[in-house]
C-alpha positions in Angstrom: 93.1 93.3 109.9 90.3 95.8 110.7 91.1 95.8 114.4 94.5 97.3 113.7 93.0 99.7 111.2 90.4 101.0 113.7 93.0 101.1 116.5 95.0 103.6 114.3 92.0 105.6 113.1 90.9 106.2 116.8 94.4 107.5 117.5 93.7 110.6 115.3 91.6 112.5 117.9 94.4 111.9 120.5 96.8 113.8 118.2 95.0 117.0 119.1 95.3 116.5 122.9 99.1 117.1 122.8 99.9 113.6 124.1 103.1 113.3 122.1 104.8 110.4 123.9 101.5 108.6 124.4 101.0 108.5 120.6 104.6 107.2 120.3 104.0 104.4 122.7 100.7 103.5 121.0 102.4 103.2 117.6 104.8 100.6 119.0 102.0 98.9 120.9 100.0 98.5 117.7 103.2 97.2 116.0 103.7 94.5 118.5 100.0 93.6 118.5 100.2 93.2 114.7 103.5 91.3 114.9 102.1 88.6 117.2 98.7 88.4 115.5 100.2 86.8 112.4 102.8 84.3 113.4 102.6 82.4 110.1 101.6 84.2 107.0 103.4 82.7 104.0 100.2 82.6 102.0 97.4 85.2 102.0 95.8 85.0 105.4 93.2 87.0 107.4 91.4 87.7 104.2 88.4 90.0 104.5 86.3 91.8 101.8 89.2 94.1 100.8 92.1 93.4 103.1 94.6 90.6 103.4 98.1 89.8 104.4 100.9 87.6 103.2 104.7 87.6 104.0 105.4 90.7 101.8 102.6 92.7 103.2 103.3 91.6 106.8 107.0 92.6 106.6 106.3 96.0 105.0 103.4 96.8 107.4 105.7 96.1 110.4 108.4 98.3 108.8 105.8 101.1 108.4 104.7 100.9 112.0 108.4 100.9 113.2 109.5 103.8 111.0 106.5 106.0 111.9 107.2 105.4 115.7 110.8 106.4 115.1 109.7 109.5 113.2 108.1 110.8 116.3 111.1 109.9 118.4 113.4 111.8 115.9 111.3 114.9 115.7 111.5 115.8 119.4 112.4 119.5 118.4 108.8 119.9 117.1 107.5 118.9 120.5 110.1 120.9 122.3 109.3 124.2 120.5 105.6 123.3 120.1 105.9 123.8 116.3 102.4 122.8 115.3 103.0 119.4 116.9 99.3 118.4 116.9 99.2 118.7 113.1 102.5 116.9 112.8 101.2 113.9 114.8 98.0 113.9 112.7 99.9 113.6 109.5 102.2 110.9 110.8 99.2 108.8 112.0 97.3 109.5 108.7 100.3 108.4 106.7 100.6 105.2 108.7 96.9 104.4 108.1 97.3 105.0 104.3 100.5 102.8 104.2 98.8 100.1 106.2 95.9 100.1 103.7 98.3 100.2 100.7 100.2 97.1 101.8 97.2 95.1 102.9 94.8 95.9 100.0 93.6 92.9 98.1 92.7 94.6 94.9 94.6 96.6 92.3 92.2 99.6 92.3 92.3 100.0 96.1 96.1 99.6 96.0 96.2 102.3 93.4 94.0 104.6 95.5 96.0 104.3 98.7 99.3 104.3 96.8 98.4 107.8 95.5 96.9 108.9 98.8 100.3 108.5 100.5 101.5 111.6 98.5 99.3 114.0 100.4 100.5 113.6 104.0 104.1 113.4 102.8 103.7 116.6 100.8 102.3 118.3 103.9 105.3 117.1 106.0 107.7 118.5 103.4 105.8 121.8 103.0 105.0 122.4 106.6 108.2 121.3 108.5 110.9 121.5 105.7 113.9 123.7 106.1 114.5 126.0 103.1 112.1 127.9 100.9 113.1 125.5 98.0 110.9 122.9 99.7 108.0 124.2 97.6 109.8 123.4 94.4 110.9 120.0 95.6 107.4 119.2 96.8 106.1 120.0 93.3 108.7 117.8 91.7 107.7 115.0 94.1 104.0 115.5 93.4 104.1 115.8 89.6 106.6 113.1 88.9 104.5 110.6 90.8 101.1 111.8 89.6 102.1 112.1 86.0 103.4 108.5 85.9 100.4 107.1 87.7 97.6 108.1 85.3 98.6 105.4 82.7 98.4 102.9 85.5 94.9 103.8 86.3 93.8 103.6 82.7 95.4 100.2 82.3 93.7 98.9 85.5 90.3 100.0 84.1 91.2 98.3 80.8 92.2 95.1 82.6 88.9 95.1 84.5 86.8 95.5 81.3 88.5 92.3 80.0 88.8 90.1 83.0 86.0 91.3 85.3 88.1 91.2 88.5 91.0 93.2 90.0 91.6 91.0 93.1 95.2 89.8 93.6 94.0 86.3 94.3 92.0 86.0 91.0 94.5 87.7 88.7 97.3 85.3 90.0 97.0 83.0 87.0 96.4 85.6 84.3 99.4 86.1 81.9 98.6 89.0 79.7 100.9 90.0 76.8 100.4 93.5 75.5 103.3 96.0 75.3 101.4 99.2 76.0 99.6 97.6 79.0 103.0 96.4 80.3 104.5 99.8 80.1 101.5 101.6 81.7 101.3 99.2 84.6 105.0 99.4 85.6 105.9 103.1 84.9 104.3 104.4 88.1 106.4 101.9 90.2 109.6 102.7 88.3 109.2 106.4 89.2 108.4 105.6 92.8 111.4 103.2 93.3 112.9 105.5 91.6 114.7 104.2 88.6 117.7 106.0 87.0 116.3 108.7 84.6 113.2 109.2 86.8 115.2 109.9 90.0 115.5 113.7 90.1 112.6 114.2 92.5 114.2 112.0 95.2 117.4 114.0 96.2 115.4 117.2 96.0 112.6 115.9 98.3 115.2 114.4 100.8 117.3 117.6 101.0 114.3 119.9 101.7 112.3 117.5 103.9 112.5 117.4 107.7 114.1 114.4 109.3 110.7 112.7 109.6 110.0 113.2 105.9 113.3 111.8 104.9 112.9 108.8 107.2 109.5 107.9 105.8 110.5 108.5 102.2 113.6 106.4 102.5 112.1 103.9 104.9 108.7 103.0 103.5 107.5 105.2 100.5 110.2 103.9 98.1 109.2 100.4 99.0 105.7 101.0 97.6 107.3 100.8 94.2 109.0 97.5 94.8 105.9 96.0 96.4 103.8 97.2 93.5 106.1 95.6 90.9 106.0 92.3 92.9 102.2 92.3 92.7 101.9 93.4 89.1 104.4 90.9 87.6 102.3 87.9 88.5 100.2 88.9 85.4 103.0 90.2 83.3 105.4 87.2 83.3 105.5 86.6 79.6 105.8 90.3 78.8 108.5 90.5 81.5 110.5 87.7 79.9 110.5 89.7 76.6 111.2 93.2 77.8 112.7 93.1 81.3 116.3 93.0 80.0 116.0 96.8 79.2 115.1 97.7 82.8 117.7 95.4 84.3 120.4 97.1 82.2 119.2 100.6 83.1 119.0 99.8 86.8 122.5 98.4 87.0 124.2 100.9 84.7 122.2 103.7 86.4 123.5 102.5 89.8 127.0 102.6 88.5 126.7 106.2 87.2 125.0 107.4 90.4 127.9 105.9 92.4 130.1 108.4 90.6 127.6 111.2 91.4 127.8 110.2 95.1 131.6 110.6 95.2 131.3 114.2 94.2 128.5 115.2 96.5 129.1 118.0 99.1 125.6 117.9 100.8 125.4 115.1 103.3 121.6 114.4 102.9 122.0 114.5 99.1 124.8 111.8 99.3 122.6 109.5 101.4 119.6 110.1 99.0 121.7 109.2 96.0 122.9 106.0 97.8 119.2 105.1 98.2 118.8 105.3 94.5 121.7 102.8 94.0 120.2 100.3 96.5 116.7 100.6 95.0 118.3 100.0 91.5 119.5 96.7 92.8 116.0 95.9 94.1 114.6 96.8 90.7 117.1 94.6 88.9 116.2 91.7 91.3 112.5 91.9 90.8 112.9 92.2 87.0 114.7 88.8 86.8 111.4 87.2 88.0 113.1 84.3 89.9 113.0 83.1 93.5 116.3 84.7 94.5 115.3 88.0 93.1 111.9 88.1 94.7 113.1 87.3 98.2 116.3 89.4 97.7 113.9 92.3 96.9 112.0 91.9 100.2 115.1 91.6 102.4 117.1 94.5 100.8 114.0 96.7 101.0 113.7 96.1 104.8 117.4 96.4 105.3 117.6 99.6 103.3 114.6 101.1 105.0 116.2 100.7 108.4 119.8 101.6 107.4 119.0 104.6 105.3 116.5 106.0 107.8 119.2 105.7 110.5 121.7 107.6 108.3 119.2 110.4 107.8 118.8 110.6 111.6 122.6 111.0 112.0 122.6 113.7 109.3 119.9 115.5 111.2 121.7 115.2 114.6 124.7 117.0 113.0 122.4 119.6 111.3 120.8 120.4 114.6 124.3 121.0 116.2 126.1 122.8 113.4 123.3 124.2 111.2 124.9 122.9 108.1 124.9 119.8 105.9 128.0 120.7 103.9 130.9 118.2 104.1 133.3 121.2 104.0 132.0 122.4 107.4 131.0 119.2 109.2 134.5 117.8 109.7 136.4 116.3 112.7 133.2 115.2 114.5 135.1 112.4 116.2 136.7 115.2 118.4 133.3 116.5 119.5 131.1 113.4 119.6 133.3 110.2 119.9 130.4 108.0 120.9 128.2 109.2 118.0 131.2 108.4 115.7 130.7 104.7 116.7 127.1 104.9 115.3 128.3 106.6 112.2 130.7 103.7 111.7 128.1 101.0 112.4 125.4 102.4 110.0 128.0 103.3 107.3 129.4 99.8 107.3 125.9 98.4 107.1 125.1 100.8 104.2 128.0 99.2 102.2 126.7 95.7 103.1 129.4 94.6 105.6 128.7 91.4 107.6 126.7 90.6 109.7 124.1 93.0 108.3 120.8 92.2 106.6 122.0 94.3 103.7 124.7 91.7 103.0 122.1 88.9 102.8 119.9 90.9 100.5 122.8 91.8 98.2 124.0 88.2 98.0 120.5 87.0 97.0 120.2 89.7 94.4 123.7 88.9 93.1 122.7 85.3 92.7 119.5 86.4 90.9 121.2 88.8 88.5 124.2 86.5 87.7 121.9 83.5 87.1 120.0 85.8 84.6 123.1 86.9 82.8 126.8 86.5 83.5 127.6 90.1 82.2 125.9 91.4 85.3 128.7 90.0 87.5 131.2 92.7 86.4 128.7 95.6 86.8 127.6 94.3 90.2 131.2 94.0 91.4 132.1 97.6 90.3 128.9 98.8 92.0 129.8 97.0 95.3 133.3 98.5 95.2 132.1 102.1 94.6 129.4 101.6 97.3 132.3 101.1 99.7 134.2 104.1 98.2 131.4 106.7 98.7 130.4 105.3 102.1 134.0 105.6 103.4 134.2 109.0 101.8 131.1 110.1 103.7 132.4 108.6 107.0 136.0 109.8 106.8 135.1 113.3 105.6 132.6 113.9 108.5 134.5 112.2 111.3 138.1 113.0 110.6 140.1 116.1 109.7 140.3 119.6 111.2 137.0 120.7 112.7 135.4 123.9 111.6 136.7 126.9 113.7 133.3 128.6 113.4 131.6 125.9 115.6 132.4 127.5 118.9 130.2 125.3 121.1 129.0 121.8 120.8 127.4 119.0 122.8 127.4 115.3 122.7 124.3 113.2 121.8 121.2 112.9 124.0 120.0 109.6 125.3 116.9 109.9 123.0 119.3 110.1 119.9 121.2 107.0 121.0 118.0 105.1 121.5 116.8 106.2 118.1 120.0 105.0 116.4 120.0 101.7 118.4 116.5 101.0 117.2 117.6 101.4 113.6 120.7 99.3 114.0 119.5 96.4 116.2 116.8 95.0 113.9 119.4 94.7 111.1 121.3 92.2 113.2 118.2 90.5 114.7 116.4 89.7 111.5 119.3 88.0 109.8 119.2 85.3 112.6 115.6 84.6 111.7 116.2 84.6 107.9 115.6 80.9 107.6 111.9 81.6 108.2 111.7 83.3 104.8 112.7 80.1 103.0 110.2 77.6 104.4 
């Protein structure tokens, strides 16, 4: 574990040498090195003093490496115009190191520390390379929502330590602590980070104002910190969860239903994709709250699938924004006339966003469906309506952007670059690849 950590730390000086594509290659090299270092990690393995890795950590660390490499590939305009590219690479590598430490931490207090540290590089990405002046307001929303909800978690971790004398995941595995205020304090921070309905306002604002790299890392990895944290915390909150979790399951499903209606009336493309992220993460939240096997593994699979699919959709939105200078659905119409081959990628990623076969999203949603229905039959109807509206707003997004009369103000246009097709292929291909290896998850 430390070898990978030091490999990434020693990449930081290279960021200031202007070797943009070398950093990109090194990120993928470290990803493959990590991938083949742990062939079997169903239980905690490679334990050291404060780092360790199991199947959940392994999957999400791989996702972090992959998305951070694609962030550099997507932000080629920063390199082309030399827009403080050294600082940009520094923040990407720093964010990757913090995410690696978050997912591989073996203690609650270290996880809390790195969980909060991930705010800082993301905030600099939004402030430094965002588009509109409103990015300052959205950055403040992002910062204060997350920080305000995290303080109770720190207090509850300190309270827990004073009683049990340890904060290691391995030693708190068999603790089952029942205390309502402790339960609320421990999970609130993760509910805001996922984000749950009622605490979701910061996410569309942050996505709309962030650069493409900020949106990719937000949708791809940072939301998954909330799901991962809930997975770790609920080992010691099982009895409390059985008493109170029905409340959160209800909110997550009904919130997903309400936000489906919000998606159908969006005019901003990035805002629509951001709201669809909230719906998918609501399903993830409902799955982990049921505390059963289907829910836990559905949580992992849908988090990975959503991370790749949503990140790819943000890349597509950015490709159009670069060409037309707008994200409004009233202006970006008839793109199939201009970019027919890019329209294929719109179709592929949109169909995967609404969980069409053979995507990994479908597998995750089937598992979460099993989990939620086995928990309560009433969830069947809500889940079915959510699935229907997920198809509705995705088709609305696809048909509105690709068909219709194109905007007469766009007097010149060009098709996609090879770099952009590679970027979209790298988002789409793993969604097909992983589902063929899904039997490994159930050994």
